[in-house]
C-alpha positions as CSV (number, residue, x, y, z in Angstrom):
1,M,118.4,95.1,164.3
2,Y,117.9,96.4,167.8
3,I,114.7,98.2,166.8
4,Y,113.1,94.8,165.9
5,I,114.3,93.2,169.2
6,L,112.8,96.1,171.2
7,E,109.6,95.8,169.2
8,M,109.3,92.1,169.9
9,L,110.1,92.5,173.6
10,F,107.5,95.4,173.9
11,V,104.8,93.2,172.4
12,L,105.7,90.4,174.9
13,F,105.7,92.9,177.8
14,A,102.3,94.2,176.6
15,G,101.0,90.6,176.5
16,A,102.1,90.2,180.1
17,L,100.2,93.3,181.1
18,L,97.2,92.0,179.2
19,Y,97.2,88.6,181.0
20,S,97.7,90.3,184.3
21,K,94.6,92.4,183.5
22,R,96.5,95.7,183.8
23,I,95.4,96.7,180.2
24,S,92.3,95.8,178.2
25,K,92.1,93.8,175.1
26,K,91.5,96.9,173.0
27,S,94.3,98.8,174.6
28,F,96.7,96.0,173.9
29,L,95.8,95.9,170.3
30,I,96.0,99.7,169.9
31,I,99.5,99.8,171.5
32,C,100.9,96.9,169.6
33,F,99.5,97.7,166.1
34,F,100.4,101.4,166.5
35,L,104.0,100.3,167.3
36,M,104.1,98.1,164.2
37,S,102.7,100.9,162.1
38,I,105.2,103.4,163.3
39,V,108.2,101.2,162.7
40,L,106.9,100.1,159.3
41,G,105.9,103.6,158.2
42,L,109.1,105.5,159.3
43,R,111.5,103.1,157.6
44,G,114.2,104.4,155.3
45,E,113.8,103.9,151.5
46,N,116.3,101.0,151.4
47,V,114.6,99.0,154.2
48,G,112.7,96.4,152.3
49,E,113.2,95.3,148.7
50,D,110.5,97.6,147.1
51,T,110.3,100.5,149.5
52,L,112.1,102.9,147.1
53,H,109.8,101.7,144.3
54,Y,106.7,102.7,146.3
55,I,108.1,106.2,146.8
56,E,108.9,106.5,143.1
57,V,105.4,105.3,142.1
58,F,103.9,108.0,144.4
59,E,106.0,110.7,142.6
60,K,104.9,109.5,139.2
61,T,101.3,109.2,140.2
62,N,101.2,112.9,141.1
63,N,101.7,113.6,137.4
64,L,98.6,111.7,136.4
65,S,95.3,113.5,135.8
66,W,92.2,112.5,137.7
67,K,90.6,111.7,134.3
68,T,93.3,109.2,133.5
69,L,92.9,107.5,136.9
70,L,89.2,107.3,136.7
71,N,88.8,106.3,133.1
72,S,91.5,103.6,132.8
73,G,89.7,100.6,134.3
74,T,91.2,98.5,137.0
75,D,94.8,99.0,135.8
76,V,96.4,102.4,135.2
77,V,99.6,103.1,133.3
78,Y,101.7,105.4,135.5
79,E,104.8,105.6,133.2
80,T,106.2,104.3,130.0
81,V,109.9,103.2,129.7
82,W,111.4,102.2,126.4
83,N,107.9,101.8,124.9
84,V,106.9,99.4,127.8
85,D,103.9,100.5,129.9
86,R,104.2,100.1,133.6
87,S,100.8,99.9,135.3
88,M,99.3,99.3,138.7
89,E,95.9,98.8,140.2
90,V,93.7,101.9,140.2
91,G,92.7,101.7,143.9
92,Y,96.3,101.9,145.0
93,L,97.2,104.7,142.6
94,L,94.0,106.6,143.7
95,L,95.2,106.4,147.3
96,N,98.6,107.8,146.2
97,R,96.9,110.6,144.2
98,I,94.8,111.6,147.2
99,I,97.8,111.7,149.5
100,G,99.5,113.8,146.8
101,I,96.9,116.5,147.3
102,F,98.3,117.2,150.7
103,T,102.0,116.5,150.3
104,D,104.7,115.8,147.8
105,N,106.8,113.8,150.3
106,G,106.6,110.1,149.4
107,Q,107.4,109.0,153.0
108,W,103.7,109.8,153.8
109,V,102.6,107.0,151.4
110,L,104.7,104.5,153.5
111,I,103.2,105.9,156.8
112,I,99.6,106.0,155.7
113,V,99.7,102.6,154.0
114,A,101.3,101.2,157.2
115,F,98.6,102.7,159.4
116,I,95.7,101.6,157.2
117,T,97.1,98.1,156.9
118,Y,97.6,97.6,160.7
119,Y,94.4,99.3,161.6
120,F,92.6,96.6,159.6
121,M,94.8,93.8,160.9
122,G,94.1,95.0,164.5
123,K,90.4,95.2,163.8
124,F,90.5,91.6,162.3
125,V,92.1,90.3,165.4
126,Y,89.7,92.2,167.7
127,D,86.6,91.0,165.8
128,N,87.6,87.4,165.6
129,C,89.8,86.4,168.6
130,K,89.1,86.1,172.3
131,D,92.8,85.8,173.1
132,V,94.3,88.6,171.2
133,F,98.0,88.2,172.3
134,F,98.8,85.0,170.5
135,P,97.3,86.1,167.1
136,T,99.1,89.5,167.4
137,Y,102.4,87.8,168.1
138,I,101.9,85.5,165.1
139,I,101.3,88.5,162.9
140,L,104.5,90.1,164.1
141,C,106.7,87.1,164.0
142,E,105.5,84.4,161.6
143,S,106.0,86.4,158.4
144,F,103.2,88.9,157.7
145,Y,104.8,91.8,159.4
146,M,108.2,91.3,157.8
147,Q,106.6,90.7,154.4
148,S,104.9,94.2,154.8
149,F,108.3,95.8,154.4
150,N,108.5,94.5,150.9
151,L,104.9,93.7,149.8
152,A,103.2,96.7,151.2
153,R,100.6,96.9,148.5
154,Q,99.6,93.3,148.9
155,A,99.7,93.5,152.7
156,L,97.2,96.4,152.4
157,A,95.0,94.3,150.1
158,I,95.1,91.4,152.5
159,S,94.2,93.5,155.5
160,I,91.2,94.9,153.7
161,G,90.1,91.7,152.1
162,L,90.2,89.8,155.4
163,Q,87.3,91.9,156.6
164,A,85.1,89.8,154.3
165,Y,85.6,86.9,156.7
166,T,84.2,89.0,159.6
167,L,81.3,90.0,157.5
168,L,80.5,86.4,156.6
169,K,80.5,85.5,160.3
170,K,77.7,87.9,160.8
171,N,75.6,85.5,158.8
172,N,72.8,88.0,157.8
173,K,71.1,88.6,154.5
174,Y,73.8,91.2,153.4
175,S,76.8,89.2,154.5
176,I,77.7,87.7,151.2
177,I,77.2,90.9,149.1
178,N,79.1,92.9,151.7
179,A,81.9,90.3,151.6
180,I,82.1,90.5,147.8
181,I,82.2,94.3,147.8
182,T,85.0,94.2,150.4
183,I,87.0,91.7,148.4
184,F,86.5,93.9,145.3
185,I,87.9,96.9,147.1
186,A,91.0,94.8,148.0
187,F,91.1,93.6,144.4
188,L,91.5,97.3,143.3
189,I,94.6,97.5,145.5
190,H,96.1,94.2,144.4
191,K,94.5,91.8,141.9
192,S,95.7,88.7,143.7
193,A,93.0,89.5,146.4
194,I,90.5,87.8,144.1
195,V,91.5,84.5,145.7
196,L,89.6,85.5,148.8
197,L,86.4,84.9,147.0
198,F,87.1,81.3,147.9
199,L,85.9,82.2,151.5
200,I,82.3,82.5,150.3
201,P,81.7,78.9,149.1
202,L,83.9,77.7,152.0
203,W,81.5,79.5,154.4
204,L,78.4,78.2,152.7
205,I,79.3,74.5,152.6
206,K,78.5,72.2,155.6
207,D,81.4,72.2,158.1
208,N,81.5,68.5,158.7
209,R,84.0,65.8,158.6
210,K,83.0,64.6,155.2
211,W,83.7,68.0,153.5
212,L,86.9,68.4,155.6
213,K,88.2,65.1,154.4
214,L,87.3,65.8,150.7
215,I,89.0,69.2,150.7
216,L,92.1,68.1,152.6
217,F,92.4,65.2,150.1
218,G,92.0,67.6,147.2
219,S,94.7,69.9,148.7
220,G,97.1,67.1,148.8
221,F,96.8,66.6,145.0
222,L,96.6,70.3,144.2
223,P,100.4,70.6,143.5
224,L,100.2,67.8,140.8
225,F,97.2,69.4,139.2
226,V,98.8,72.9,139.1
227,I,102.0,71.5,137.6
228,F,100.0,69.6,134.9
229,F,97.8,72.7,134.2
230,S,100.9,74.9,133.9
231,K,102.2,72.9,131.0
232,I,98.9,73.5,129.2
233,I,99.2,77.2,129.8
234,L,102.7,77.3,128.4
235,I,101.4,75.7,125.2
236,V,98.1,77.5,124.8
237,I,99.1,81.0,126.2
238,P,102.9,81.3,125.9
239,K,102.9,84.9,126.9
240,Y,102.3,83.8,130.5
241,A,105.4,81.7,130.5
242,S,107.4,84.2,132.6
243,Y,104.9,83.7,135.5
244,L,105.8,80.0,135.6
245,E,109.5,80.3,135.7
246,N,111.5,79.3,138.8
247,N,113.4,82.6,138.9
248,Y,110.5,85.0,138.8
249,W,111.0,85.6,142.5
250,E,113.7,83.9,144.6
251,N,112.3,81.2,146.7
252,S,113.8,78.6,149.1
253,V,112.6,76.5,152.0
254,G,115.1,77.3,154.7
255,G,114.1,77.1,158.3
256,I,110.4,77.6,157.4
257,I,110.2,73.8,156.8
258,I,110.1,73.4,160.6
259,L,106.8,75.4,160.8
260,W,105.5,73.5,157.7
261,I,106.1,70.2,159.5
262,I,104.3,71.5,162.7
263,E,101.4,72.8,160.6
264,I,101.0,69.5,158.7
265,F,101.0,67.6,162.0
266,M,98.3,70.0,163.4
267,I,96.1,69.5,160.3
268,I,96.4,65.7,160.6
269,Y,95.8,65.8,164.3
270,I,92.8,68.1,164.0
271,F,91.3,65.9,161.3
272,R,91.6,62.8,163.5
273,K,89.9,64.6,166.4
274,Y,87.5,66.7,164.4
275,N,83.8,66.6,165.4
276,N,81.0,68.1,163.4
277,N,80.2,70.5,166.2
278,D,83.8,71.9,166.5
279,G,82.7,75.0,164.6
280,K,82.9,76.7,161.3
281,E,86.0,78.7,162.3
282,I,88.2,75.6,163.0
283,F,86.9,74.0,159.7
284,I,87.8,77.0,157.6
285,T,91.1,77.6,159.3
286,T,92.2,73.9,158.8
287,V,91.2,74.0,155.1
288,L,92.9,77.3,154.4
289,T,96.1,76.1,156.1
290,A,96.1,73.0,154.0
291,L,95.6,75.1,150.9
292,Y,98.4,77.4,152.0
293,L,100.8,74.5,152.5
294,S,99.8,72.9,149.2
295,L,100.4,76.1,147.2
296,E,103.7,76.7,149.0
297,F,104.9,73.4,147.7
298,V,103.8,74.5,144.2
299,G,105.7,77.7,144.9
300,L,109.0,75.8,145.2
301,K,108.7,75.2,141.5
302,F,106.6,78.2,140.4
303,T,107.4,80.9,142.9
304,V,104.6,83.2,141.8
305,F,102.3,80.9,143.8
306,S,104.0,81.9,147.0
307,R,102.4,85.3,146.7
308,I,98.9,83.8,146.5
309,T,99.5,81.8,149.7
310,L,99.8,84.9,151.8
311,Y,96.0,85.3,151.8
312,F,95.6,81.8,153.3
313,R,98.8,81.9,155.4
314,I,97.4,84.7,157.6
315,F,94.8,82.2,159.0
316,L,97.7,80.7,161.0
317,I,96.7,83.3,163.5
318,F,93.7,81.1,164.2
319,L,95.3,77.7,163.7
320,F,97.9,78.0,166.4
321,P,95.5,79.2,169.1
322,Y,92.7,76.8,168.0
323,F,95.1,73.8,168.3
324,T,95.3,74.5,172.0
325,K,91.8,73.0,172.2
326,Y,93.2,69.6,171.2
327,I,96.0,69.6,173.8
328,R,95.6,68.3,177.3
329,P,95.2,71.2,179.8
330,N,98.4,70.4,181.7
331,S,100.4,70.6,178.4
332,R,98.9,73.9,177.0
333,L,101.3,76.2,178.7
334,L,104.3,74.2,177.4
335,Y,102.8,74.3,173.9
336,R,102.2,78.1,173.9
337,T,105.7,78.8,175.4
338,G,107.3,76.5,172.8
339,M,105.4,78.3,169.9
340,I,106.3,81.7,171.2
341,V,110.0,80.8,171.4
342,L,109.9,79.3,167.9
343,L,108.1,82.3,166.4
344,S,110.6,84.6,168.1
345,I,113.5,82.8,166.5
346,F,111.9,83.1,163.1
347,F,111.2,86.8,163.7
348,L,114.8,87.4,164.5
349,S,115.9,85.4,161.5
350,Y,113.8,87.5,159.2
351,A,115.0,90.7,160.9
352,S,118.7,89.8,160.5
353,T,118.6,89.7,156.7
354,P,120.6,92.6,155.0
355,V,117.5,94.0,153.3
356,R,115.8,94.4,156.7
357,L,118.7,96.4,158.2
358,Y,116.7,99.2,159.8
359,Y,117.1,102.9,159.8
360,F,114.6,105.7,160.1
361,F,114.0,107.8,156.9
362,W,115.6,110.9,158.4
363,Q,118.9,109.0,158.9
364,L,119.7,109.1,155.2
365,G,120.8,105.5,154.6
366,G,121.7,104.6,158.2
């Protein structure tokens, strides 16, 4: 666990250098996201639930022909076990196949995926945040970074798909088509990235109090709608029943409920204080946080939904800093300090789980 503690302290130290103007915004991001990429990419095969699986997929992908990869549509079967096909999105397998041209060492998949993911995450922060320390620390500590040890393919899709938000902010005649293309690329890595298409209508609607109230109200009833709709799915399309079972992935509330309560309070407070000129960014962030929380509640019953929430959960990197605007100036330092302490506790809690017990790949099981 010491590697995670050193990583956390290093980001805090880099943040101190940033605020004292000893390093630039860009230098801070390069240093911090490079460090995250190194630790993530050099992990041993048993650090993270599916790390070994990614290495095995790489080895099997090297046996696939280019014709099979390019002519199989969005899903490619990479092996068949007991007459059951195992498939994965073509974009991710193509990346594996390209890496396989240069090496047969599966560790390079972990390294390259880590660096691509955190390059795009760093770019997302740089393009959209004036204060880059707080969002970076949220990425490290809130959950995204630790999720990357297990959900590497989805984390890669999220990092790519998020660039659509930056493209929409440019607000030119190509913004929407470029955003759709970007989300499609992410979709070819992990199909769940299709939910990011919701960014487009959300960007196009008027960011006023009326729409905010309507969407927040709808988010509150979303869990009831999903539970009702799931019963129809079980009757009409029973083959999808396994996706709506409690034990599909383990899920529990745990200490995260503390952050949920804080986030719900923030949403309510922002809505009460919201003005129509507060800006599109605050509008979208508040809406996506509400959707994230709503789907997380659904995920307590149908845990597959917890995977979908990751695309909206990442917008907490905006919510926590934006909320500073609604706090009295003499209380802002206390708020930021309290959030940093709380996030640090959550990070150490994630890091202390047995499946995150860290060792470098050359240490052969630690």
